HTML snippet that shows the backbone in 3Dmol.js (N, CA, C, O; Angstrom):
<script src="https://3Dmol.org/build/3Dmol-min.js"></script>
<div id="view" style="width:600px;height:400px;position:relative"></div>
<script>
const pdb = `
ATOM      1  N   MET A   1       6.849 -16.669  71.837  1.00  0.00           N
ATOM      2  CA  MET A   1       7.978 -15.755  71.088  1.00  0.00           C
ATOM      3  C   MET A   1       8.349 -14.446  72.326  1.00  0.00           C
ATOM      4  O   MET A   1       7.637 -13.778  73.076  1.00  0.00           O
ATOM      5  N   ALA A   2       9.497 -14.497  72.124  1.00  0.00           N
ATOM      6  CA  ALA A   2       9.834 -13.363  73.244  1.00  0.00           C
ATOM      7  C   ALA A   2       9.467 -12.151  72.513  1.00  0.00           C
ATOM      8  O   ALA A   2       9.171 -12.037  71.324  1.00  0.00           O
ATOM      9  N   THR A   3       9.542 -11.206  73.495  1.00  0.00           N
ATOM     10  CA  THR A   3       8.874  -9.918  73.136  1.00  0.00           C
ATOM     11  C   THR A   3       9.754  -8.937  74.104  1.00  0.00           C
ATOM     12  O   THR A   3      10.482  -9.269  75.039  1.00  0.00           O
ATOM     13  N   GLY A   4       9.483  -7.687  73.626  1.00  0.00           N
ATOM     14  CA  GLY A   4      10.171  -6.383  74.285  1.00  0.00           C
ATOM     15  C   GLY A   4      11.730  -6.469  74.053  1.00  0.00           C
ATOM     16  O   GLY A   4      12.503  -6.272  74.990  1.00  0.00           O
ATOM     17  N   HIS A   5      12.150  -6.753  72.850  1.00  0.00           N
ATOM     18  CA  HIS A   5      13.273  -6.909  72.353  1.00  0.00           C
ATOM     19  C   HIS A   5      13.399  -6.045  71.021  1.00  0.00           C
ATOM     20  O   HIS A   5      13.744  -6.504  69.932  1.00  0.00           O
ATOM     21  N   ASP A   6      13.086  -4.806  71.265  1.00  0.00           N
ATOM     22  CA  ASP A   6      13.048  -3.787  69.729  1.00  0.00           C
ATOM     23  C   ASP A   6      14.390  -3.626  69.361  1.00  0.00           C
ATOM     24  O   ASP A   6      14.596  -3.455  68.159  1.00  0.00           O
ATOM     25  N   GLU A   7      15.372  -3.641  70.140  1.00  0.00           N
ATOM     26  CA  GLU A   7      16.709  -3.107  69.495  1.00  0.00           C
ATOM     27  C   GLU A   7      17.532  -4.688  69.154  1.00  0.00           C
ATOM     28  O   GLU A   7      18.749  -4.759  68.988  1.00  0.00           O
ATOM     29  N   CYS A   8      16.674  -5.790  69.101  1.00  0.00           N
ATOM     30  CA  CYS A   8      17.482  -6.880  69.112  1.00  0.00           C
ATOM     31  C   CYS A   8      18.639  -7.166  69.872  1.00  0.00           C
ATOM     32  O   CYS A   8      19.587  -7.829  69.450  1.00  0.00           O
ATOM     33  N   ASP A   9      18.548  -6.634  71.059  1.00  0.00           N
ATOM     34  CA  ASP A   9      19.293  -7.121  72.227  1.00  0.00           C
ATOM     35  C   ASP A   9      18.751  -7.966  73.382  1.00  0.00           C
ATOM     36  O   ASP A   9      17.948  -7.660  74.264  1.00  0.00           O
ATOM     37  N   VAL A  10      19.445  -9.183  73.127  1.00  0.00           N
ATOM     38  CA  VAL A  10      18.647 -10.130  73.847  1.00  0.00           C
ATOM     39  C   VAL A  10      19.278 -11.033  74.604  1.00  0.00           C
ATOM     40  O   VAL A  10      20.122 -11.774  74.102  1.00  0.00           O
ATOM     41  N   PRO A  11      18.961 -11.090  75.883  1.00  0.00           N
ATOM     42  CA  PRO A  11      20.145 -11.730  76.756  1.00  0.00           C
ATOM     43  C   PRO A  11      19.875 -13.249  76.922  1.00  0.00           C
ATOM     44  O   PRO A  11      18.737 -13.715  76.978  1.00  0.00           O
ATOM     45  N   LEU A  12      20.884 -13.901  76.988  1.00  0.00           N
ATOM     46  CA  LEU A  12      20.586 -15.629  76.808  1.00  0.00           C
ATOM     47  C   LEU A  12      20.796 -15.922  78.112  1.00  0.00           C
ATOM     48  O   LEU A  12      21.322 -15.293  79.031  1.00  0.00           O
ATOM     49  N   THR A  13      20.177 -17.233  78.012  1.00  0.00           N
ATOM     50  CA  THR A  13      20.103 -17.920  79.507  1.00  0.00           C
ATOM     51  C   THR A  13      20.442 -19.323  78.931  1.00  0.00           C
ATOM     52  O   THR A  13      20.665 -19.528  77.738  1.00  0.00           O
ATOM     53  N   ALA A  14      20.457 -20.398  80.043  1.00  0.00           N
ATOM     54  CA  ALA A  14      20.608 -21.766  79.578  1.00  0.00           C
ATOM     55  C   ALA A  14      19.327 -22.271  79.233  1.00  0.00           C
ATOM     56  O   ALA A  14      19.294 -23.431  78.822  1.00  0.00           O
ATOM     57  N   GLN A  15      18.126 -21.551  79.329  1.00  0.00           N
ATOM     58  CA  GLN A  15      17.079 -22.218  78.687  1.00  0.00           C
ATOM     59  C   GLN A  15      16.849 -21.954  77.052  1.00  0.00           C
ATOM     60  O   GLN A  15      17.262 -20.901  76.566  1.00  0.00           O
ATOM     61  N   PRO A  16      16.205 -22.908  76.255  1.00  0.00           N
ATOM     62  CA  PRO A  16      16.161 -22.326  75.051  1.00  0.00           C
ATOM     63  C   PRO A  16      15.065 -21.404  75.124  1.00  0.00           C
ATOM     64  O   PRO A  16      14.234 -21.438  76.032  1.00  0.00           O
ATOM     65  N   THR A  17      15.052 -20.506  74.096  1.00  0.00           N
ATOM     66  CA  THR A  17      14.253 -19.207  73.864  1.00  0.00           C
ATOM     67  C   THR A  17      14.104 -19.045  72.357  1.00  0.00           C
ATOM     68  O   THR A  17      14.936 -19.130  71.455  1.00  0.00           O
ATOM     69  N   ALA A  18      12.551 -18.736  72.348  1.00  0.00           N
ATOM     70  CA  ALA A  18      12.314 -18.432  70.782  1.00  0.00           C
ATOM     71  C   ALA A  18      12.334 -16.755  70.752  1.00  0.00           C
ATOM     72  O   ALA A  18      11.925 -16.031  71.659  1.00  0.00           O
ATOM     73  N   ILE A  19      12.866 -16.360  69.584  1.00  0.00           N
ATOM     74  CA  ILE A  19      12.865 -14.969  69.653  1.00  0.00           C
ATOM     75  C   ILE A  19      12.128 -14.381  68.238  1.00  0.00           C
ATOM     76  O   ILE A  19      12.406 -14.942  67.178  1.00  0.00           O
ATOM     77  N   ALA A  20      11.425 -13.532  68.246  1.00  0.00           N
ATOM     78  CA  ALA A  20      11.040 -13.071  67.021  1.00  0.00           C
ATOM     79  C   ALA A  20      11.550 -11.658  66.973  1.00  0.00           C
ATOM     80  O   ALA A  20      11.356 -10.791  67.825  1.00  0.00           O
ATOM     81  N   VAL A  21      12.301 -11.541  65.736  1.00  0.00           N
ATOM     82  CA  VAL A  21      13.021 -10.199  64.952  1.00  0.00           C
ATOM     83  C   VAL A  21      12.030  -9.865  63.963  1.00  0.00           C
ATOM     84  O   VAL A  21      11.873 -10.509  62.926  1.00  0.00           O
ATOM     85  N   LYS A  22      11.148  -8.522  64.402  1.00  0.00           N
ATOM     86  CA  LYS A  22      10.426  -8.093  63.501  1.00  0.00           C
ATOM     87  C   LYS A  22      10.809  -6.853  62.698  1.00  0.00           C
ATOM     88  O   LYS A  22      10.782  -5.697  63.119  1.00  0.00           O
ATOM     89  N   LEU A  23      11.240  -7.342  61.239  1.00  0.00           N
ATOM     90  CA  LEU A  23      11.674  -6.405  60.358  1.00  0.00           C
ATOM     91  C   LEU A  23      11.099  -4.965  60.313  1.00  0.00           C
ATOM     92  O   LEU A  23      11.738  -3.937  60.088  1.00  0.00           O
ATOM     93  N   ALA A  24       9.594  -5.100  60.602  1.00  0.00           N
ATOM     94  CA  ALA A  24       8.621  -4.192  60.320  1.00  0.00           C
ATOM     95  C   ALA A  24       8.978  -3.038  61.126  1.00  0.00           C
ATOM     96  O   ALA A  24       8.789  -1.921  60.645  1.00  0.00           O
ATOM     97  N   THR A  25       9.443  -3.155  62.230  1.00  0.00           N
ATOM     98  CA  THR A  25       9.812  -1.930  63.268  1.00  0.00           C
ATOM     99  C   THR A  25      11.277  -1.751  63.675  1.00  0.00           C
ATOM    100  O   THR A  25      11.779  -1.270  64.691  1.00  0.00           O
ATOM    101  N   ALA A  26      11.914  -2.391  62.349  1.00  0.00           N
ATOM    102  CA  ALA A  26      13.339  -2.062  62.476  1.00  0.00           C
ATOM    103  C   ALA A  26      13.847  -0.795  61.682  1.00  0.00           C
ATOM    104  O   ALA A  26      13.521  -0.664  60.502  1.00  0.00           O
ATOM    105  N   ALA A  27      14.520  -0.006  62.216  1.00  0.00           N
ATOM    106  CA  ALA A  27      15.249   1.125  61.886  1.00  0.00           C
ATOM    107  C   ALA A  27      16.762   1.356  61.307  1.00  0.00           C
ATOM    108  O   ALA A  27      17.694   0.618  61.626  1.00  0.00           O
ATOM    109  N   ILE A  28      16.871   2.270  60.575  1.00  0.00           N
ATOM    110  CA  ILE A  28      18.439   2.465  60.117  1.00  0.00           C
ATOM    111  C   ILE A  28      18.908   2.947  61.602  1.00  0.00           C
ATOM    112  O   ILE A  28      18.177   3.550  62.387  1.00  0.00           O
ATOM    113  N   PRO A  29      20.214   2.584  61.836  1.00  0.00           N
ATOM    114  CA  PRO A  29      20.988   3.058  62.776  1.00  0.00           C
ATOM    115  C   PRO A  29      21.003   4.582  62.555  1.00  0.00           C
ATOM    116  O   PRO A  29      20.916   5.158  61.470  1.00  0.00           O
ATOM    117  N   GLY A  30      21.155   5.237  64.013  1.00  0.00           N
ATOM    118  CA  GLY A  30      21.229   6.416  64.272  1.00  0.00           C
ATOM    119  C   GLY A  30      22.556   7.116  63.552  1.00  0.00           C
ATOM    120  O   GLY A  30      22.484   8.226  63.025  1.00  0.00           O
ATOM    121  N   TRP A  31      23.843   6.283  63.597  1.00  0.00           N
ATOM    122  CA  TRP A  31      24.966   6.392  62.787  1.00  0.00           C
ATOM    123  C   TRP A  31      24.547   6.921  61.493  1.00  0.00           C
ATOM    124  O   TRP A  31      24.761   8.097  61.197  1.00  0.00           O
ATOM    125  N   ALA A  32      23.921   6.049  60.657  1.00  0.00           N
ATOM    126  CA  ALA A  32      23.503   6.198  59.375  1.00  0.00           C
ATOM    127  C   ALA A  32      22.683   7.290  58.878  1.00  0.00           C
ATOM    128  O   ALA A  32      22.633   7.757  57.740  1.00  0.00           O
ATOM    129  N   SER A  33      21.885   7.700  60.203  1.00  0.00           N
ATOM    130  CA  SER A  33      20.819   8.775  59.675  1.00  0.00           C
ATOM    131  C   SER A  33      21.634  10.052  59.565  1.00  0.00           C
ATOM    132  O   SER A  33      21.434  11.002  58.808  1.00  0.00           O
ATOM    133  N   ALA A  34      22.633   9.882  60.506  1.00  0.00           N
ATOM    134  CA  ALA A  34      23.137  11.278  60.775  1.00  0.00           C
ATOM    135  C   ALA A  34      23.674  11.691  59.262  1.00  0.00           C
ATOM    136  O   ALA A  34      23.725  12.870  58.912  1.00  0.00           O
ATOM    137  N   ARG A  35      24.022  10.719  58.502  1.00  0.00           N
ATOM    138  CA  ARG A  35      24.643  10.755  57.089  1.00  0.00           C
ATOM    139  C   ARG A  35      23.726  10.623  56.090  1.00  0.00           C
ATOM    140  O   ARG A  35      23.982   9.679  55.343  1.00  0.00           O
ATOM    141  N   PRO A  36      22.733  11.250  55.813  1.00  0.00           N
ATOM    142  CA  PRO A  36      21.734  10.800  55.061  1.00  0.00           C
ATOM    143  C   PRO A  36      22.245  10.409  53.428  1.00  0.00           C
ATOM    144  O   PRO A  36      22.986  11.193  52.835  1.00  0.00           O
ATOM    145  N   ASN A  37      21.883   9.430  52.930  1.00  0.00           N
ATOM    146  CA  ASN A  37      22.529   8.925  51.670  1.00  0.00           C
ATOM    147  C   ASN A  37      21.286   8.190  50.989  1.00  0.00           C
ATOM    148  O   ASN A  37      21.559   7.005  50.794  1.00  0.00           O
ATOM    149  N   PRO A  38      20.104   8.512  50.602  1.00  0.00           N
ATOM    150  CA  PRO A  38      19.143   8.011  49.899  1.00  0.00           C
ATOM    151  C   PRO A  38      19.519   7.531  48.508  1.00  0.00           C
ATOM    152  O   PRO A  38      20.175   8.233  47.738  1.00  0.00           O
ATOM    153  N   PRO A  39      19.010   6.107  48.158  1.00  0.00           N
ATOM    154  CA  PRO A  39      17.870   5.313  49.097  1.00  0.00           C
ATOM    155  C   PRO A  39      18.598   4.683  49.947  1.00  0.00           C
ATOM    156  O   PRO A  39      17.842   4.081  50.711  1.00  0.00           O
ATOM    157  N   HIS A  40      19.443   4.548  50.152  1.00  0.00           N
ATOM    158  CA  HIS A  40      20.488   3.530  50.993  1.00  0.00           C
ATOM    159  C   HIS A  40      20.139   3.634  52.382  1.00  0.00           C
ATOM    160  O   HIS A  40      20.514   2.749  53.152  1.00  0.00           O
ATOM    161  N   ASP A  41      19.519   4.532  52.761  1.00  0.00           N
ATOM    162  CA  ASP A  41      18.994   4.476  54.112  1.00  0.00           C
ATOM    163  C   ASP A  41      17.575   4.782  54.229  1.00  0.00           C
ATOM    164  O   ASP A  41      17.018   5.406  55.133  1.00  0.00           O
ATOM    165  N   ASP A  42      17.015   4.199  53.077  1.00  0.00           N
ATOM    166  CA  ASP A  42      15.391   3.903  53.443  1.00  0.00           C
ATOM    167  C   ASP A  42      15.369   2.438  53.669  1.00  0.00           C
ATOM    168  O   ASP A  42      15.757   1.671  52.788  1.00  0.00           O
ATOM    169  N   PRO A  43      14.837   1.929  55.057  1.00  0.00           N
ATOM    170  CA  PRO A  43      14.695   0.750  55.565  1.00  0.00           C
ATOM    171  C   PRO A  43      13.787  -0.304  54.397  1.00  0.00           C
ATOM    172  O   PRO A  43      14.251  -1.430  54.216  1.00  0.00           O
ATOM    173  N   ASN A  44      12.805   0.005  53.813  1.00  0.00           N
ATOM    174  CA  ASN A  44      12.428  -0.926  52.874  1.00  0.00           C
ATOM    175  C   ASN A  44      13.227  -1.441  51.875  1.00  0.00           C
ATOM    176  O   ASN A  44      13.305  -2.643  51.621  1.00  0.00           O
ATOM    177  N   ALA A  45      14.080  -0.186  51.052  1.00  0.00           N
ATOM    178  CA  ALA A  45      15.258  -0.201  50.259  1.00  0.00           C
ATOM    179  C   ALA A  45      16.275  -1.515  50.557  1.00  0.00           C
ATOM    180  O   ALA A  45      16.571  -2.445  49.806  1.00  0.00           O
ATOM    181  N   VAL A  46      16.755  -1.195  52.131  1.00  0.00           N
ATOM    182  CA  VAL A  46      17.804  -1.830  52.938  1.00  0.00           C
ATOM    183  C   VAL A  46      17.282  -3.398  53.097  1.00  0.00           C
ATOM    184  O   VAL A  46      18.076  -4.289  52.795  1.00  0.00           O
ATOM    185  N   PHE A  47      16.247  -3.667  53.464  1.00  0.00           N
ATOM    186  CA  PHE A  47      15.770  -4.776  53.929  1.00  0.00           C
ATOM    187  C   PHE A  47      15.252  -5.870  52.727  1.00  0.00           C
ATOM    188  O   PHE A  47      15.381  -7.094  52.689  1.00  0.00           O
ATOM    189  N   GLY A  48      14.538  -4.818  51.646  1.00  0.00           N
ATOM    190  CA  GLY A  48      14.306  -5.459  50.304  1.00  0.00           C
ATOM    191  C   GLY A  48      15.432  -6.395  49.782  1.00  0.00           C
ATOM    192  O   GLY A  48      15.330  -7.583  49.476  1.00  0.00           O
ATOM    193  N   THR A  49      16.397  -5.691  49.753  1.00  0.00           N
ATOM    194  CA  THR A  49      17.877  -6.336  49.366  1.00  0.00           C
ATOM    195  C   THR A  49      18.843  -7.091  50.126  1.00  0.00           C
ATOM    196  O   THR A  49      19.851  -7.627  49.666  1.00  0.00           O
ATOM    197  N   ALA A  50      18.366  -7.090  51.606  1.00  0.00           N
ATOM    198  CA  ALA A  50      19.589  -7.908  52.453  1.00  0.00           C
ATOM    199  C   ALA A  50      19.341  -9.548  52.069  1.00  0.00           C
ATOM    200  O   ALA A  50      18.337 -10.190  51.761  1.00  0.00           O
ATOM    201  N   THR A  51      20.726  -9.878  52.243  1.00  0.00           N
ATOM    202  CA  THR A  51      20.834 -11.203  51.668  1.00  0.00           C
ATOM    203  C   THR A  51      21.751 -11.861  52.981  1.00  0.00           C
ATOM    204  O   THR A  51      22.303 -12.945  52.794  1.00  0.00           O
ATOM    205  N   ALA A  52      21.851 -11.369  53.926  1.00  0.00           N
ATOM    206  CA  ALA A  52      22.475 -12.264  55.177  1.00  0.00           C
ATOM    207  C   ALA A  52      21.758 -11.620  56.380  1.00  0.00           C
ATOM    208  O   ALA A  52      21.212 -10.523  56.501  1.00  0.00           O
ATOM    209  N   LEU A  53      21.951 -12.761  57.321  1.00  0.00           N
ATOM    210  CA  LEU A  53      21.596 -12.265  58.983  1.00  0.00           C
ATOM    211  C   LEU A  53      22.850 -12.679  59.748  1.00  0.00           C
ATOM    212  O   LEU A  53      23.429 -13.766  59.751  1.00  0.00           O
ATOM    213  N   ILE A  54      23.135 -11.517  60.412  1.00  0.00           N
ATOM    214  CA  ILE A  54      24.397 -11.628  61.365  1.00  0.00           C
ATOM    215  C   ILE A  54      24.006 -11.343  62.713  1.00  0.00           C
ATOM    216  O   ILE A  54      23.556 -10.297  63.180  1.00  0.00           O
ATOM    217  N   LEU A  55      24.359 -12.947  63.519  1.00  0.00           N
ATOM    218  CA  LEU A  55      24.345 -12.767  64.899  1.00  0.00           C
ATOM    219  C   LEU A  55      25.572 -12.644  65.510  1.00  0.00           C
ATOM    220  O   LEU A  55      26.477 -13.424  65.211  1.00  0.00           O
ATOM    221  N   ARG A  56      25.776 -11.512  66.568  1.00  0.00           N
ATOM    222  CA  ARG A  56      27.168 -11.274  67.126  1.00  0.00           C
ATOM    223  C   ARG A  56      26.975 -10.928  68.542  1.00  0.00           C
ATOM    224  O   ARG A  56      26.831  -9.813  69.044  1.00  0.00           O
ATOM    225  N   PRO A  57      27.006 -12.496  69.286  1.00  0.00           N
ATOM    226  CA  PRO A  57      27.238 -12.585  70.556  1.00  0.00           C
ATOM    227  C   PRO A  57      28.175 -11.454  71.285  1.00  0.00           C
ATOM    228  O   PRO A  57      29.136 -10.883  70.769  1.00  0.00           O
ATOM    229  N   GLN A  58      27.704 -11.286  72.501  1.00  0.00           N
ATOM    230  CA  GLN A  58      28.560 -10.301  73.166  1.00  0.00           C
ATOM    231  C   GLN A  58      29.255 -11.087  74.387  1.00  0.00           C
ATOM    232  O   GLN A  58      28.563 -11.812  75.101  1.00  0.00           O
ATOM    233  N   THR A  59      30.655 -10.929  74.618  1.00  0.00           N
ATOM    234  CA  THR A  59      31.008 -11.631  75.784  1.00  0.00           C
ATOM    235  C   THR A  59      30.971 -11.072  76.823  1.00  0.00           C
ATOM    236  O   THR A  59      31.127  -9.859  76.682  1.00  0.00           O
ATOM    237  N   VAL A  60      30.764 -11.551  78.354  1.00  0.00           N
ATOM    238  CA  VAL A  60      30.741 -11.186  79.555  1.00  0.00           C
ATOM    239  C   VAL A  60      32.100 -10.832  79.921  1.00  0.00           C
ATOM    240  O   VAL A  60      32.975 -11.692  79.819  1.00  0.00           O
ATOM    241  N   GLY A  61      32.410  -9.535  80.382  1.00  0.00           N
ATOM    242  CA  GLY A  61      33.962  -9.595  81.277  1.00  0.00           C
ATOM    243  C   GLY A  61      34.859  -8.998  80.260  1.00  0.00           C
ATOM    244  O   GLY A  61      36.013  -9.304  80.559  1.00  0.00           O
ATOM    245  N   VAL A  62      34.832  -8.494  79.508  1.00  0.00           N
ATOM    246  CA  VAL A  62      35.901  -8.060  78.920  1.00  0.00           C
ATOM    247  C   VAL A  62      36.101  -6.526  79.295  1.00  0.00           C
ATOM    248  O   VAL A  62      35.201  -5.775  79.673  1.00  0.00           O
ATOM    249  N   GLY A  63      37.386  -6.209  79.130  1.00  0.00           N
ATOM    250  CA  GLY A  63      37.648  -4.867  79.355  1.00  0.00           C
ATOM    251  C   GLY A  63      37.535  -3.925  78.171  1.00  0.00           C
ATOM    252  O   GLY A  63      37.196  -4.339  77.062  1.00  0.00           O
ATOM    253  N   SER A  64      37.848  -2.533  78.441  1.00  0.00           N
ATOM    254  CA  SER A  64      37.664  -1.472  77.303  1.00  0.00           C
ATOM    255  C   SER A  64      38.787  -1.703  76.449  1.00  0.00           C
ATOM    256  O   SER A  64      39.247  -0.702  75.900  1.00  0.00           O
ATOM    257  N   SER A  65      39.341  -2.836  76.212  1.00  0.00           N
ATOM    258  CA  SER A  65      40.326  -2.837  75.370  1.00  0.00           C
ATOM    259  C   SER A  65      39.488  -3.909  74.325  1.00  0.00           C
ATOM    260  O   SER A  65      39.862  -4.119  73.172  1.00  0.00           O
ATOM    261  N   GLY A  66      38.301  -4.539  74.939  1.00  0.00           N
ATOM    262  CA  GLY A  66      37.775  -5.412  73.905  1.00  0.00           C
ATOM    263  C   GLY A  66      38.386  -6.758  74.185  1.00  0.00           C
ATOM    264  O   GLY A  66      37.800  -7.746  73.741  1.00  0.00           O
ATOM    265  N   PHE A  67      39.311  -6.883  74.756  1.00  0.00           N
ATOM    266  CA  PHE A  67      39.838  -8.486  75.447  1.00  0.00           C
ATOM    267  C   PHE A  67      39.624  -8.619  76.947  1.00  0.00           C
ATOM    268  O   PHE A  67      39.428  -7.652  77.684  1.00  0.00           O
ATOM    269  N   PHE A  68      39.675  -9.924  77.359  1.00  0.00           N
ATOM    270  CA  PHE A  68      39.738 -10.419  78.421  1.00  0.00           C
ATOM    271  C   PHE A  68      40.921  -9.987  79.262  1.00  0.00           C
ATOM    272  O   PHE A  68      42.020 -10.022  78.708  1.00  0.00           O
ATOM    273  N   THR A  69      40.857  -9.609  80.442  1.00  0.00           N
ATOM    274  CA  THR A  69      42.194  -9.436  81.486  1.00  0.00           C
ATOM    275  C   THR A  69      42.552 -10.561  81.811  1.00  0.00           C
ATOM    276  O   THR A  69      41.766 -11.502  81.927  1.00  0.00           O
ATOM    277  N   ALA A  70      44.107 -10.649  82.054  1.00  0.00           N
ATOM    278  CA  ALA A  70      44.501 -11.717  82.462  1.00  0.00           C
ATOM    279  C   ALA A  70      43.871 -12.695  83.377  1.00  0.00           C
ATOM    280  O   ALA A  70      43.477 -12.135  84.400  1.00  0.00           O
ATOM    281  N   GLY A  71      43.647 -13.950  83.354  1.00  0.00           N
ATOM    282  CA  GLY A  71      42.856 -14.984  84.103  1.00  0.00           C
ATOM    283  C   GLY A  71      41.584 -15.071  84.148  1.00  0.00           C
ATOM    284  O   GLY A  71      41.079 -15.918  84.885  1.00  0.00           O
ATOM    285  N   VAL A  72      40.694 -14.122  83.285  1.00  0.00           N
ATOM    286  CA  VAL A  72      39.632 -14.167  83.053  1.00  0.00           C
ATOM    287  C   VAL A  72      38.983 -14.293  81.654  1.00  0.00           C
ATOM    288  O   VAL A  72      39.339 -13.604  80.698  1.00  0.00           O
ATOM    289  N   SER A  73      37.846 -15.374  81.600  1.00  0.00           N
ATOM    290  CA  SER A  73      37.329 -15.597  80.443  1.00  0.00           C
ATOM    291  C   SER A  73      35.745 -15.817  80.531  1.00  0.00           C
ATOM    292  O   SER A  73      35.173 -15.791  81.620  1.00  0.00           O
ATOM    293  N   ASP A  74      35.045 -16.042  79.287  1.00  0.00           N
ATOM    294  CA  ASP A  74      33.982 -16.282  79.360  1.00  0.00           C
ATOM    295  C   ASP A  74      33.621 -17.898  78.806  1.00  0.00           C
ATOM    296  O   ASP A  74      33.518 -18.056  77.590  1.00  0.00           O
ATOM    297  N   THR A  75      33.455 -18.948  79.624  1.00  0.00           N
ATOM    298  CA  THR A  75      33.373 -20.026  79.217  1.00  0.00           C
ATOM    299  C   THR A  75      31.964 -20.732  78.667  1.00  0.00           C
ATOM    300  O   THR A  75      31.799 -21.925  78.411  1.00  0.00           O
ATOM    301  N   GLY A  76      31.001 -19.652  78.560  1.00  0.00           N
ATOM    302  CA  GLY A  76      29.770 -20.060  77.697  1.00  0.00           C
ATOM    303  C   GLY A  76      30.125 -20.364  76.360  1.00  0.00           C
ATOM    304  O   GLY A  76      31.230 -20.237  75.834  1.00  0.00           O
ATOM    305  N   PHE A  77      28.781 -20.892  75.735  1.00  0.00           N
ATOM    306  CA  PHE A  77      28.704 -20.974  74.499  1.00  0.00           C
ATOM    307  C   PHE A  77      27.205 -20.760  74.092  1.00  0.00           C
ATOM    308  O   PHE A  77      26.205 -20.802  74.808  1.00  0.00           O
ATOM    309  N   VAL A  78      27.341 -20.485  72.544  1.00  0.00           N
ATOM    310  CA  VAL A  78      25.781 -20.205  72.099  1.00  0.00           C
ATOM    311  C   VAL A  78      25.620 -21.162  71.197  1.00  0.00           C
ATOM    312  O   VAL A  78      26.490 -21.568  70.427  1.00  0.00           O
ATOM    313  N   GLN A  79      24.382 -21.580  71.286  1.00  0.00           N
ATOM    314  CA  GLN A  79      23.530 -22.799  70.116  1.00  0.00           C
ATOM    315  C   GLN A  79      22.621 -21.827  69.511  1.00  0.00           C
ATOM    316  O   GLN A  79      21.836 -21.164  70.189  1.00  0.00           O
ATOM    317  N   ILE A  80      22.746 -21.712  67.910  1.00  0.00           N
ATOM    318  CA  ILE A  80      21.691 -21.209  67.464  1.00  0.00           C
ATOM    319  C   ILE A  80      21.053 -22.210  66.294  1.00  0.00           C
ATOM    320  O   ILE A  80      21.816 -22.712  65.469  1.00  0.00           O
ATOM    321  N   ASP A  81      19.970 -22.415  66.264  1.00  0.00           N
ATOM    322  CA  ASP A  81      19.298 -22.985  65.206  1.00  0.00           C
ATOM    323  C   ASP A  81      17.635 -23.099  65.017  1.00  0.00           C
ATOM    324  O   ASP A  81      16.932 -22.674  65.934  1.00  0.00           O
ATOM    325  N   ASP A  82      17.210 -23.490  64.204  1.00  0.00           N
ATOM    326  CA  ASP A  82      15.801 -23.500  63.663  1.00  0.00           C
ATOM    327  C   ASP A  82      15.482 -21.687  63.315  1.00  0.00           C
ATOM    328  O   ASP A  82      14.733 -20.960  63.966  1.00  0.00           O
ATOM    329  N   ILE A  83      16.268 -21.322  62.164  1.00  0.00           N
ATOM    330  CA  ILE A  83      15.891 -19.734  62.125  1.00  0.00           C
ATOM    331  C   ILE A  83      15.100 -20.261  60.854  1.00  0.00           C
ATOM    332  O   ILE A  83      15.317 -21.099  59.979  1.00  0.00           O
ATOM    333  N   GLN A  84      13.945 -19.255  61.210  1.00  0.00           N
ATOM    334  CA  GLN A  84      12.982 -19.152  59.907  1.00  0.00           C
ATOM    335  C   GLN A  84      12.584 -17.428  59.940  1.00  0.00           C
ATOM    336  O   GLN A  84      12.422 -16.525  60.760  1.00  0.00           O
ATOM    337  N   PHE A  85      12.555 -17.662  58.475  1.00  0.00           N
ATOM    338  CA  PHE A  85      12.267 -16.186  57.974  1.00  0.00           C
ATOM    339  C   PHE A  85      10.486 -16.156  57.382  1.00  0.00           C
ATOM    340  O   PHE A  85      10.044 -16.738  56.391  1.00  0.00           O
ATOM    341  N   VAL A  86      10.013 -15.611  57.993  1.00  0.00           N
ATOM    342  CA  VAL A  86       8.544 -15.598  58.087  1.00  0.00           C
ATOM    343  C   VAL A  86       7.883 -14.106  57.373  1.00  0.00           C
ATOM    344  O   VAL A  86       8.157 -12.994  57.824  1.00  0.00           O
ATOM    345  N   SER A  87       6.996 -14.333  56.213  1.00  0.00           N
ATOM    346  CA  SER A  87       6.659 -12.830  55.896  1.00  0.00           C
ATOM    347  C   SER A  87       5.080 -12.852  56.396  1.00  0.00           C
ATOM    348  O   SER A  87       4.383 -13.823  56.104  1.00  0.00           O
ATOM    349  N   GLN A  88       4.610 -11.884  57.063  1.00  0.00           N
ATOM    350  CA  GLN A  88       3.160 -11.660  57.526  1.00  0.00           C
ATOM    351  C   GLN A  88       2.780 -10.252  57.579  1.00  0.00           C
ATOM    352  O   GLN A  88       1.646  -9.932  57.934  1.00  0.00           O
TER     353      GLN A  88
END
`;
const viewer = $3Dmol.createViewer("view");
viewer.addModel(pdb, "pdb");
viewer.setStyle({}, {cartoon: {color: "spectrum"}});
viewer.zoomTo();
viewer.render();
</script>
């Protein structure tokens, strides 16, 4: 399992990689903590009712507008498979 990815920012490579995301060490984002809203900012309450896992790959080479500049593209792709939810 890959380690050292506390914030779930994982660099992708051409090699298959196993990544463990441990919810036990997860936290509510800082922007949410700045506006307390109990019980909705309690990690146990949030993770106990989670119904989805969202993966958001970030492209390389986008400008400050969030788009590629003319003539630039990211030709890569991501394959994600064999997702397992394990409770330990």
